[in-house]
KETI-926284 format. One line per 2 residues: their letters; for each residue x, y, z of N, C-alpha, C. Coordinates in Angstrom, 2 decimals. Layout:
N
a = X/Y/Z/X/Y/Z/X/Y/Z  ... .
This chain:
301
ma = 193.23/30.64/129.78/191.87/30.18/130.03/191.92/28.75/130.56  191.31/28.49/131.70/191.28/27.15/132.26/190.20/26.33/131.57 .
ie = 190.59/25.18/130.98/189.61/24.36/130.29/189.50/22.97/130.91  190.17/22.76/132.06/190.12/21.46/132.69/188.88/21.31/133.57 .
sq = 188.50/20.09/133.80/187.38/19.79/134.68/187.78/18.65/135.60  187.29/18.66/136.85/187.60/17.58/137.78/186.97/16.28/137.31 .
kk = 185.79/16.36/136.72/185.09/15.18/136.23/185.41/14.97/134.75  185.63/13.73/134.37/185.90/13.44/132.97/184.62/13.65/132.17 .
ve = 184.71/14.50/131.16/183.55/14.82/130.34/183.36/13.73/129.28  182.12/13.30/129.11/181.77/12.27/128.14/180.90/12.86/127.03 .
ms = 180.81/12.16/125.91/179.95/12.60/124.82/178.50/12.72/125.28  178.10/11.84/126.18/176.72/11.86/126.68/176.39/13.15/127.43 .
dy = 177.42/13.83/127.95/177.19/15.08/128.67/176.68/16.17/127.73  176.96/16.02/126.43/176.53/17.02/125.45/175.33/16.55/124.62 .
ag = 174.71/15.45/125.04/173.55/14.94/124.29/172.40/15.93/124.36  171.79/16.21/123.22/170.68/17.16/123.16/169.43/16.53/122.59 .
iq = 168.50/17.36/122.15/167.25/16.85/121.60/167.49/16.30/120.20  166.51/15.59/119.67/166.61/14.99/118.34/166.70/16.09/117.28 .
ta = 167.57/15.89/116.30/167.77/16.89/115.26/166.63/16.87/114.25  166.49/18.00/113.53/165.46/18.13/112.49/166.10/18.45/111.14 .
wc = 167.39/18.18/111.00/168.07/18.42/109.73/167.72/17.34/108.71  167.91/17.66/107.45/167.67/16.69/106.39/168.67/15.53/106.51 .
pg = 168.24/14.31/106.25/169.18/13.19/106.26/170.33/13.44/105.28  171.55/13.27/105.75/172.71/13.49/104.91/173.28/14.89/104.96 .
cg = 172.64/15.78/105.72/173.10/17.17/105.84/174.49/17.22/106.45  175.32/18.13/105.93/176.66/18.29/106.47/176.70/18.81/107.89 .
df = 175.59/19.39/108.35/175.55/19.90/109.72/175.77/18.81/110.75  175.40/17.58/110.44/175.60/16.48/111.39/177.09/16.29/111.69 .
gi = 177.91/16.39/110.67/179.35/16.24/110.87/179.93/17.35/111.72  179.42/18.57/111.53/179.90/19.70/112.31/179.50/19.55/113.77 .
la = 178.26/19.13/114.01/177.79/18.90/115.37/178.64/17.84/116.07  178.93/16.75/115.37/179.74/15.68/115.95/181.16/16.16/116.24 .
al = 181.74/16.95/115.34/183.10/17.44/115.53/183.18/18.41/116.70  182.17/19.27/116.84/182.15/20.22/117.95/182.07/19.50/119.29 .
kr = 181.19/18.51/119.38/181.08/17.73/120.62/182.40/17.02/120.92  183.00/16.42/119.91/184.25/15.68/120.10/185.35/16.61/120.61 .
al = 185.44/17.81/120.06/186.47/18.75/120.48/186.29/19.14/121.94  185.06/19.42/122.35/184.79/19.83/123.73/185.07/18.70/124.70 .
vd = 184.73/17.48/124.30/184.98/16.32/125.16/186.48/16.06/125.27  187.19/16.12/124.15/188.64/15.88/124.17/189.37/16.92/125.04 .
ln = 188.85/18.16/125.07/189.44/19.20/125.91/188.92/19.13/127.35  188.00/18.21/127.59/187.42/18.00/128.92/186.74/19.27/129.46 .
ip = 186.00/19.94/128.58/185.27/21.14/128.96/183.82/20.77/129.25  183.34/20.96/130.46/181.96/20.62/130.78/180.98/21.62/130.17 .
py = 179.74/21.21/129.92/178.76/22.08/129.27/178.53/23.41/129.96  178.65/23.46/131.29/178.35/24.71/131.99/179.41/25.79/131.74 .
kv = 180.55/25.38/131.16/181.60/26.36/130.85/181.56/26.80/129.38  180.49/26.40/128.68/180.38/26.69/127.25/179.12/27.50/126.98 .
li = 179.26/28.53/126.17/178.11/29.29/125.65/178.19/29.27/124.14  177.15/28.76/123.49/177.08/28.77/122.04/176.00/29.76/121.63 .
vs = 176.40/30.74/120.84/175.50/31.79/120.37/175.27/31.60/118.88  174.02/31.66/118.45/173.71/31.48/117.03/172.71/32.52/116.57 .
gi = 172.56/32.61/115.26/171.59/33.52/114.68/170.36/32.76/114.21  170.03/32.89/112.92/168.88/32.21/112.35/169.35/31.38/111.16 .
gq = 168.79/30.19/111.00/169.14/29.34/109.88/169.28/27.89/110.33  169.50/27.00/109.38/169.67/25.59/109.75/170.91/25.40/110.61 .
aa = 172.00/26.08/110.26/173.23/25.97/111.06/173.00/26.48/112.47  172.16/27.52/112.60/171.94/28.14/113.90/171.18/27.24/114.87 .
kt = 170.68/26.11/114.38/170.00/25.17/115.27/170.98/24.32/116.08  172.26/24.38/115.73/173.27/23.53/116.36/173.21/23.54/117.88 .
pq = 173.22/24.71/118.56/173.21/24.68/120.03/171.95/24.06/120.63  170.87/24.01/119.86/169.65/23.39/120.36/169.80/21.88/120.46 .
ym = 170.73/21.34/119.69/170.92/19.90/119.64/172.07/19.44/120.55  172.46/20.32/121.47/173.50/20.00/122.44/173.03/20.39/123.84 .
qd = 173.69/19.83/124.82/173.46/20.23/126.21/174.50/21.28/126.56  174.08/22.55/126.57/175.03/23.63/126.81/174.26/24.90/127.14 .
nm = 174.99/25.95/127.50/174.37/27.27/127.58/174.23/27.77/126.15  173.08/28.32/125.82/172.87/28.73/124.43/172.06/30.01/124.36 .
ln = 172.24/30.72/123.24/171.47/31.93/122.97/171.24/32.02/121.47  169.97/31.96/121.06/169.62/32.21/119.66/169.31/33.68/119.50 .
tl = 169.98/34.33/118.57/169.77/35.76/118.36/169.04/36.00/117.04  169.02/37.25/116.57/168.40/37.58/115.30/169.31/37.20/114.14 .
hg = 168.75/37.21/112.95/169.51/36.85/111.76/170.67/37.83/111.56  171.89/37.31/111.53/173.06/38.14/111.32/173.60/38.81/112.57 .
rt = 172.98/38.57/113.72/173.38/39.28/114.95/174.07/38.35/115.95  174.65/37.28/115.44/175.32/36.32/116.31/176.51/36.92/117.05 .
lp = 177.38/37.58/116.32/178.65/38.04/116.89/178.52/39.13/117.94  177.64/40.14/117.80/177.54/41.14/118.86/177.21/40.52/120.22 .
aa = 176.28/39.57/120.23/175.90/38.92/121.49/177.04/38.06/122.02  177.72/37.34/121.12/178.83/36.48/121.54/179.98/37.30/122.11 .
ca = 180.30/38.40/121.43/181.40/39.26/121.89/181.06/39.90/123.24  179.80/40.31/123.41/179.39/40.91/124.68/179.50/39.91/125.82 .
ak = 179.12/38.67/125.55/179.20/37.63/126.58/180.65/37.37/126.97  181.54/37.39/125.99/182.96/37.15/126.28/183.56/38.30/127.08 .
ia = 183.11/39.52/126.81/183.59/40.68/127.57/183.10/40.59/129.01  181.84/40.19/129.19/181.27/40.10/130.53/181.94/39.00/131.34 .
np = 182.29/37.90/130.68/182.92/36.78/131.39/183.97/36.12/130.49  185.20/36.65/130.47/186.26/36.08/129.62/186.62/34.64/129.96 .
el = 186.21/34.16/131.14/186.52/32.79/131.52/185.58/31.77/130.86  184.53/32.27/130.19/183.57/31.41/129.52/184.08/31.08/128.12 .
nv = 183.90/29.84/127.69/184.24/29.43/126.33/183.08/29.82/125.42  183.24/30.89/124.66/182.15/31.40/123.83/182.36/30.99/122.37 .
ia = 181.39/30.29/121.83/181.44/29.82/120.45/180.26/30.42/119.70  180.55/31.14/118.62/179.50/31.66/117.75/179.31/30.65/116.61 .
dg = 178.05/30.43/116.22/177.77/29.38/115.25/176.69/29.88/114.28  176.91/29.71/112.98/175.92/30.15/112.01/176.28/29.74/110.60 .
gd = 175.45/30.17/109.66/175.68/29.83/108.27/176.36/30.95/107.50  176.66/30.68/106.22/177.33/31.67/105.39/176.45/32.87/105.09 .
gd = 175.14/32.67/104.95/174.24/33.79/104.76/174.13/34.63/106.00  173.90/33.95/107.12/173.78/34.60/108.42/175.04/35.38/108.77 .
gy = 176.20/34.80/108.49/177.46/35.40/108.93/178.09/36.38/107.98  177.99/36.11/106.66/178.72/36.93/105.70/177.83/37.92/104.95 .
se = 176.51/37.77/105.05/175.60/38.72/104.40/174.95/39.61/105.46  173.88/39.12/106.11/173.23/39.91/107.16/174.20/40.30/108.26 .
gg = 175.12/39.39/108.59/176.08/39.67/109.66/177.45/40.10/109.19  177.58/40.46/107.92/178.89/40.79/107.37/179.58/41.94/108.08 .
nh = 178.84/42.98/108.41/179.44/44.13/109.08/179.94/43.74/110.48  179.13/42.96/111.19/179.55/42.50/112.53/180.79/41.60/112.43 .
fm = 180.82/40.77/111.39/181.96/39.87/111.19/183.25/40.67/111.03  183.23/41.66/110.17/184.44/42.45/109.93/184.95/43.12/111.20 .
ha = 184.05/43.69/111.97/184.50/44.46/113.13/184.86/43.56/114.32  184.26/42.39/114.42/184.67/41.44/115.45/186.09/40.95/115.18 .
vr = 186.40/40.73/113.90/187.76/40.34/113.52/188.73/41.47/113.81  188.35/42.67/113.42/189.23/43.84/113.61/189.53/44.07/115.08 .
rn = 188.50/43.94/115.93/188.71/44.12/117.38/189.50/42.96/117.97  189.39/41.78/117.34/190.06/40.58/117.82/189.45/40.07/119.12 .
ns = 188.11/40.07/119.18/187.41/39.47/120.32/187.73/37.98/120.41  187.85/37.47/121.61/188.19/36.06/121.80/186.97/35.16/121.66 .
vi = 186.48/35.06/120.44/185.32/34.25/120.12/185.70/33.28/119.01  185.24/32.04/119.10/185.45/31.06/118.03/184.21/31.09/117.15 .
yl = 184.38/31.39/115.89/183.24/31.50/114.97/183.24/30.32/114.01  182.25/29.44/114.14/182.08/28.31/113.26/181.03/28.66/112.21 .
vh = 181.44/28.73/110.96/180.50/29.09/109.89/180.26/27.87/109.01  179.00/27.41/109.00/178.60/26.29/108.15/178.40/26.84/106.74 .
dn = 179.37/26.65/105.87/179.38/27.29/104.56/178.89/26.31/103.49  177.58/26.34/103.19/177.03/25.45/102.16/176.71/26.19/100.86 .
qv = 177.04/27.49/100.82/176.91/28.31/99.61/175.46/28.53/99.17  174.52/28.31/100.08/173.11/28.61/99.82/172.46/29.05/101.13 .
yg = 171.25/29.60/101.02/170.42/29.83/102.20/169.56/28.57/102.40  170.00/27.69/103.30/169.34/26.41/103.46/167.98/26.48/104.12 .
lt = 167.79/27.43/105.04/166.51/27.50/105.76/165.40/28.04/104.87  165.74/28.97/103.99/164.72/29.64/103.18/164.70/29.13/101.74 .
kg = 165.06/27.88/101.58/164.84/27.12/100.35/165.80/27.38/99.20  167.08/27.63/99.55/168.13/27.52/98.55/168.46/28.71/97.70 .
qa = 168.24/29.92/98.20/168.68/31.10/97.44/170.21/31.18/97.44  170.75/31.94/96.50/172.20/32.14/96.45/172.66/32.89/97.70 .
sp = 173.83/32.54/98.19/174.40/33.17/99.38/175.64/33.97/98.98  176.25/34.69/99.92/177.46/35.47/99.58/178.62/34.64/99.06 .
ts = 178.65/33.34/99.39/179.77/32.50/98.95/179.43/31.63/97.74  178.23/31.81/97.17/177.87/31.04/95.97/178.83/31.37/94.83 .
dw = 179.22/30.35/94.10/180.16/30.55/92.98/179.50/31.30/91.83  180.34/31.96/91.05/179.89/32.66/89.85/179.16/31.67/88.93 .
gf = 177.95/32.04/88.48/177.18/31.20/87.57/176.26/30.21/88.26  176.29/30.14/89.59/175.47/29.20/90.34/173.99/29.54/90.14 .
vt = 173.20/28.58/89.72/171.78/28.79/89.41/170.91/28.42/90.60  170.06/29.36/91.00/169.10/29.12/92.09/167.77/29.75/91.69 .
kt = 166.78/29.64/92.58/165.47/30.24/92.32/165.55/31.76/92.24  166.50/32.35/92.95/166.63/33.81/92.93/167.71/34.27/91.96 .
sp = 168.42/33.32/91.37/169.42/33.66/90.35/169.27/32.67/89.19  168.12/32.71/88.48/167.84/31.72/87.43/168.81/31.77/86.26 .
fg = 169.50/32.90/86.08/170.48/33.02/85.00/171.91/32.87/85.53  172.02/32.47/86.78/173.33/32.27/87.39/173.79/33.49/88.18 .
vi = 174.52/33.25/89.25/175.06/34.33/90.08/176.03/35.17/89.26  175.89/36.48/89.34/176.76/37.37/88.57/177.56/38.30/89.47 .
ae = 177.65/37.96/90.76/178.44/38.76/91.72/179.65/37.96/92.17  180.72/38.66/92.43/181.94/38.02/92.94/181.64/37.45/94.33 .
pv = 181.96/36.18/94.57/181.70/35.61/95.90/182.59/36.21/96.98  182.09/36.24/98.18/182.88/36.68/99.32/183.98/35.65/99.60 .
hp = 185.15/36.13/99.98/186.26/35.25/100.36/186.50/35.44/101.87  185.77/34.71/102.72/185.83/34.95/104.17/187.21/34.76/104.78 .
lv = 187.98/33.79/104.28/189.32/33.57/104.83/190.21/34.77/104.54  190.08/35.30/103.33/190.88/36.47/102.95/190.53/37.66/103.83 .
la = 189.23/37.88/104.05/188.79/38.99/104.90/189.35/38.84/106.31  189.25/37.64/106.86/189.70/37.42/108.24/191.20/37.63/108.38 .
ia = 191.96/37.18/107.39/193.41/37.36/107.44/193.77/38.83/107.31  193.14/39.51/106.35/193.46/40.92/106.10/193.12/41.80/107.29 .
lg = 192.06/41.44/108.03/191.61/42.27/109.16/192.27/41.89/110.48  193.10/40.85/110.48/193.92/40.57/111.65/193.42/39.53/112.62 .
an = 192.63/38.55/112.16/192.20/37.47/113.06/193.42/36.69/113.54  193.34/36.17/114.75/194.46/35.41/115.29/194.53/33.98/114.76 .
fv = 193.37/33.45/114.31/193.34/32.05/113.86/192.31/31.94/112.74  192.76/31.49/111.58/191.89/31.35/110.42/192.08/29.96/109.84 .
ar = 190.99/29.21/109.74/191.08/27.84/109.26/189.87/27.50/108.40  190.02/26.42/107.63/188.88/25.89/106.88/188.78/24.40/107.16 .
gf = 187.57/23.95/107.43/187.34/22.53/107.67/186.36/21.97/106.66  186.13/20.66/106.74/185.18/19.97/105.86/184.30/19.10/106.73 .
ag = 182.99/19.26/106.58/182.05/18.53/107.43/182.16/17.02/107.25  182.72/16.58/106.13/182.86/15.15/105.88/184.10/14.54/106.49 .
di = 184.92/15.34/107.14/186.12/14.83/107.82/186.04/15.26/109.28  185.31/14.51/110.06/185.02/14.88/111.45/186.28/14.93/112.31 .
ph = 187.18/13.95/112.26/188.39/14.03/113.09/189.24/15.27/112.79  189.39/15.59/111.51/190.19/16.76/111.13/189.53/18.04/111.61 .
la = 188.20/18.14/111.42/187.47/19.33/111.86/187.51/19.47/113.38  187.36/18.37/114.09/187.44/18.41/115.55/188.81/18.91/116.00 .
gl = 189.85/18.53/115.28/191.19/18.99/115.61/191.33/20.49/115.45  190.71/21.05/114.40/190.76/22.50/114.19/190.03/23.23/115.32 .
ik = 188.88/22.72/115.72/188.11/23.35/116.80/188.88/23.26/118.12  189.52/22.13/118.36/190.32/21.96/119.58/191.47/22.94/119.63 .
ea = 192.07/23.23/118.49/193.17/24.18/118.45/192.68/25.60/118.65  191.47/25.90/118.18/190.94/27.26/118.26/190.45/27.62/119.66 .
ip = 189.83/26.70/120.36/189.16/27.02/121.64/190.10/27.64/122.68  191.28/27.12/122.92/192.12/27.72/123.97/192.79/29.03/123.57 .
rk = 192.73/29.40/122.30/193.45/30.58/121.82/192.76/31.87/122.24  193.55/32.92/122.37/193.01/34.26/122.61/192.89/34.97/121.27 .
gf = 191.93/35.88/121.17/191.69/36.57/119.92/190.66/35.85/119.06  190.30/36.47/117.95/189.24/35.95/117.09/189.71/34.74/116.29 .
sl = 188.87/33.70/116.26/189.16/32.50/115.48/188.01/32.24/114.52  188.31/32.13/113.24/187.31/31.77/112.24/187.62/30.38/111.71 .
id = 186.60/29.52/111.73/186.70/28.23/111.04/185.55/28.18/110.05  185.87/28.39/108.79/184.88/28.30/107.72/184.80/26.83/107.32 .
il = 183.58/26.27/107.39/183.43/24.82/107.22/182.64/24.50/105.97  183.26/23.80/105.04/182.58/23.36/103.82/181.52/22.34/104.21 .
qp = 180.27/22.70/103.99/179.15/21.90/104.50/178.15/21.63/103.38  178.23/20.45/102.74/177.33/20.15/101.64/175.86/20.22/102.07 .
cv = 175.05/20.85/101.20/173.60/20.91/101.42/172.95/19.94/100.45  172.38/18.86/100.97/171.84/17.80/100.12/170.49/18.16/99.51 .
sf = 169.86/19.23/100.01/168.52/19.59/99.53/168.53/20.66/98.43  169.51/21.58/98.48/169.44/22.72/97.57/170.71/23.00/96.77 .
nf = 171.82/22.37/97.12/173.05/22.60/96.37/173.52/21.27/95.79  173.27/21.09/94.50/173.62/19.84/93.84/174.91/19.96/93.04 .
vn = 175.62/21.07/93.25/176.92/21.28/92.60/178.04/20.98/93.59  178.03/21.71/94.73/179.10/21.57/95.73/178.74/20.43/96.70 .
ts = 178.77/19.21/96.18/178.40/18.02/96.94/179.62/17.46/97.68  179.37/16.47/98.52/180.48/15.82/99.22/181.49/15.25/98.23 .
aw = 180.98/14.60/97.15/181.88/14.03/96.15/182.68/15.12/95.45  182.03/16.27/95.17/182.71/17.40/94.53/183.86/17.89/95.40 .
yr = 183.60/18.02/96.71/184.64/18.49/97.62/185.77/17.48/97.75  185.42/16.20/97.88/186.45/15.19/98.12/187.44/15.09/96.95 .
kr = 187.02/15.46/95.76/187.92/15.46/94.60/188.89/16.63/94.63  188.58/17.65/95.44/189.33/18.90/95.38/190.09/19.27/96.65 .
iy = 189.57/18.89/97.81/190.20/19.35/99.05/191.54/18.65/99.30  192.43/19.38/99.94/193.69/18.82/100.38/194.09/19.54/101.67 .
kv = 194.84/18.89/102.51/195.25/19.45/103.80/196.54/20.26/103.62  196.50/21.50/104.13/197.65/22.39/103.94/198.90/21.88/104.65 .
de = 198.71/21.10/105.73/199.90/20.62/106.44/200.65/19.55/105.65  200.08/19.12/104.51/200.80/18.19/103.65/201.93/18.88/102.89 .
dk = 201.83/20.22/102.81/202.88/21.01/102.17/203.89/21.43/103.23  205.03/20.80/103.26/206.03/21.05/104.30/206.63/22.45/104.21 .
ny = 206.48/23.10/103.07/207.03/24.44/102.90/206.05/25.54/103.28  204.83/25.13/103.61/203.81/26.15/103.93/203.96/26.63/105.37 .
dp = 203.94/27.94/105.55/204.08/28.55/106.87/202.81/29.35/107.20  201.95/28.83/108.09/200.70/29.52/108.40/200.88/30.82/109.17 .
ts = 202.09/31.12/109.61/202.33/32.41/110.28/202.72/33.50/109.28  202.87/33.13/108.01/203.19/34.10/106.96/201.89/34.65/106.38 .
rd = 201.65/35.95/106.55/200.42/36.54/106.03/200.37/36.45/104.50  201.49/36.67/103.83/201.51/36.62/102.37/201.17/35.22/101.87 .
ma = 201.77/34.21/102.47/201.49/32.84/102.06/200.04/32.48/102.37  199.54/32.96/103.51/198.17/32.65/103.92/197.16/33.28/102.97 .
la = 197.40/34.52/102.56/196.48/35.18/101.63/196.45/34.45/100.29  197.59/34.03/99.82/197.63/33.28/98.56/196.86/31.98/98.69 .
ka = 197.03/31.31/99.82/196.35/30.04/100.04/194.84/30.26/100.19  194.44/31.36/100.83/193.02/31.65/101.06/192.28/31.93/99.76 .
fe = 193.00/32.37/98.74/192.36/32.66/97.45/192.19/31.41/96.60  192.83/30.30/96.99/192.73/29.07/96.19/191.31/28.53/96.22 .
wg = 190.76/28.29/95.05/189.41/27.73/94.97/189.19/27.20/93.56  188.55/26.06/93.47/188.28/25.48/92.16/188.77/24.06/92.09 .
dr = 189.82/23.81/91.32/190.33/22.45/91.17/191.00/21.94/92.45  191.57/22.88/93.24/192.18/22.51/94.51/191.70/23.47/95.59 .
ip = 191.25/22.89/96.71/190.71/23.69/97.81/191.43/23.30/99.10  192.17/24.21/99.71/192.91/23.86/100.93/192.01/23.84/102.16 .
ig = 192.24/22.88/103.04/191.61/22.86/104.36/192.70/22.73/105.41  192.40/23.16/106.61/193.39/23.14/107.69/193.62/24.54/108.21 .
vi = 194.70/24.73/108.95/195.05/26.04/109.51/195.69/26.87/108.41  195.00/27.92/107.99/195.49/28.77/106.91/196.39/29.87/107.46 .
fk = 196.02/30.42/108.62/196.79/31.53/109.20/196.64/31.54/110.71  197.73/31.90/111.40/197.65/32.09/112.84/198.73/33.08/113.28 .
qe = 198.38/33.86/114.29/199.30/34.85/114.84/198.94/35.07/116.31  199.71/35.90/116.99/199.48/36.18/118.41/199.31/37.68/118.62 .
rp = 198.19/38.22/118.18/197.89/39.63/118.41/197.08/39.74/119.71  197.33/40.75/120.57/196.57/40.88/121.83/195.07/40.92/121.55 .
sy = 194.32/40.19/122.36/192.87/40.15/122.19/192.22/41.41/122.74  190.99/41.63/122.33/190.23/42.79/122.80/190.08/42.77/124.31 .
ee = 189.82/41.60/124.86/189.61/41.47/126.30/190.88/41.80/127.09  192.03/41.44/126.54/193.30/41.74/127.21/193.58/43.23/127.25 .
ll = 193.10/43.96/126.26/193.39/45.39/126.16/192.30/46.26/126.78  191.19/45.67/127.18/190.06/46.44/127.68/190.30/46.86/129.14 .
pa = 190.40/48.16/129.43/190.68/48.62/130.81/189.66/48.13/131.83  188.40/47.99/131.42/187.36/47.57/132.35/187.58/46.17/132.90 .
la = 188.41/45.36/132.22/188.65/43.99/132.66/189.97/43.84/133.41  190.63/44.95/133.69/191.92/44.89/134.40/191.78/44.27/135.78 .
kg = 190.62/44.44/136.40/190.38/43.89/137.74/189.69/42.52/137.70  189.60/41.93/136.50/188.99/40.62/136.39/187.67/40.68/135.64 .
pl = 187.03/39.53/135.42/185.76/39.49/134.70/184.70/40.39/135.33  183.90/41.00/134.50/182.85/41.89/135.02/181.91/41.16/135.96 .
vk = 181.65/39.88/135.67/180.70/39.13/136.50/181.24/38.88/137.91  182.56/39.06/138.10/183.15/38.84/139.41/183.53/40.14/140.12 .
qp = 183.34/41.26/139.44/183.66/42.53/140.07/182.50/42.98/140.96  182.81/43.77/141.99/181.74/44.24/142.90/180.68/45.01/142.11 .
ri = 179.43/44.79/142.46/178.36/45.47/141.74/178.31/46.94/142.12  177.81/47.74/141.21/177.69/49.18/141.46/176.48/49.43/142.35 .
ep = 176.69/50.12/143.45/175.61/50.43/144.37/174.67/51.46/143.74  173.40/51.43/144.11/172.40/52.35/143.53/172.81/53.82/143.61 .
de = 173.37/54.27/144.75/173.76/55.67/144.88/174.87/56.03/143.91  175.83/55.10/143.73/176.93/55.34/142.81/176.43/55.38/141.37 .
lk = 175.50/54.48/141.05/174.92/54.46/139.71/174.17/55.76/139.43  173.46/56.26/140.44/172.72/57.51/140.27/173.67/58.67/139.97 .
kl = 174.82/58.68/140.65/175.81/59.74/140.41/176.35/59.66/138.97  176.59/58.44/138.50/177.09/58.26/137.13/176.08/58.75/136.10 .
lt = 174.81/58.40/136.31/173.76/58.81/135.38/173.61/60.32/135.37  173.74/60.94/136.55/173.66/62.40/136.64/174.81/63.05/135.88 .
ef = 176.00/62.48/136.01/177.17/63.00/135.31/177.01/62.88/133.80  176.51/61.72/133.34/176.29/61.54/131.90/175.25/62.51/131.38 .
sr = 174.23/62.77/132.17/173.19/63.71/131.79/173.76/65.12/131.65  174.67/65.47/132.55/175.28/66.79/132.52/176.16/66.95/131.26 .
ie = 176.84/65.87/130.88/177.69/65.91/129.69/176.84/66.09/128.44  175.69/65.39/128.38/174.81/65.49/127.21/174.27/66.91/127.02 .
ka = 174.04/67.61/128.12/173.45/68.94/128.06/174.50/70.04/127.89  175.78/69.68/127.92/176.84/70.68/127.78/176.82/71.29/126.39 .
pv = 177.06/72.59/126.27/177.04/73.26/124.94/178.16/72.74/124.05  177.89/72.66/122.77/178.87/72.18/121.81/179.52/73.36/121.10 .
g = 180.85/73.30/120.93/181.56/74.35/120.21/182.07/75.45/121.09 .
């Protein structure tokens, strides 16, 4: 994938409208890290498509100068994957929250990973539904008290890193919204890669989550690259690391591999991006529709 530009890209090229997030929200750090990664890679806005669903995290592309598409709640990945299939030369970034991605969009998440679509998925994981006033989310810890779980959460939380590793994602990482340089580095590493990339981002919610605060995370997070014996290409080691949570929480590249991407294996793209292939003439399209109609009417058995 070509990510160079003749013109040097500046932070001002990605300047967007004024944000409406709560002061102190972790989303600000994620927005800054995403812009920094794109600028450092010298990718101009016209080569970027950011697809989001519904939620506070999903407002991210509105606050940048880029191609953007807001979809329905939980439907971020189908649109992002379709865009990447239509034009593999486009840098497609899916962006959303933990509720949007792991609950309403959980089924799409699993199958996008399994197919290994070349999409970078940034999940703002604040362990609550921030837009709808702080209900428990799929990643809320056991016992977490909210308006919808007044006696505490009694369901096992989703482990997104474990799911992504088990289903064969090419790049699985965890970042922290309070460490912008480190998070920008993870995004920079993910963008040029082929295959599915998940970056689950610990994002404190200052309005509704008073447990998993910035101070709470800073006491627990550590960078996996500090362990010289850790091998992110080992699935067994990665799964063990992905399950770590509580007193110590790893951030950084948890797992990476080189499995062929969906776009590389798709026969329809053998002649290049669909957007650059000759268009189907009306007469040819009519013949195809007639053939499909004939197949539908064929007797079964």
